[in-house]
N, C-alpha and C positions, 0 to 999 in steps of 0.2 A: 741904268741906261733907259729903261722903260719909262721912268718918270720924266726924264729929259726929253724923250721923243714926244710924250704926251704934251709937255709944256711948250715945246717949240713948234710942233706940227698939229697938235690936237688929235693925234692918232693913238688908238689903243694898240699895244703890242702884246705878244704872247710868248712866254718862255716855253720851249719844248725841250724837256730834259733829255740829255743824251749821255754818253759815257766816253771814257777814254780820252778826256781832255779836249774833246771836240767843241769848238765854239764857232758856229756859222750864223750869219745873219742873212735871212731870206725875205723877199717880198714877192707875194703871189707865186710861190714855189721857185723863184729865181734867186740864186745865191748872189749876194752883193759883197759878202766878205767871208773869208775862211781863215781862221787862226792857223790851221794846219798848212795852208798854202803860203800864208804871209809870215808865219813863224812868230806871231805876236798878237796881242789883243788890239782891237781898234779903239781909237778915241771916240768919245761921244760925238764930238764935232765932225769927225770923219764919216760916221754913220749918218748923222743928220744931214750933212751936205749931200751924201749920195741919195738919201731919201728925197730931199728937195729936188735934186736933178731928175729923179724918176717922176715925181708928181708934176713937174713943170713941163715935161715932154709931151 
């Protein structure tokens, strides 16, 4: 996913390792996706679309 974000948006992303099956995506400390809340992993397109919406605001 990091490579796709870089390719599509030119933005470097960082993986912060956690535990317990947690998979959250955050931007500037604001969570935009939580696997625990959604019960699934996000698609790359879903995350990129959300990142585009944030950067165009």
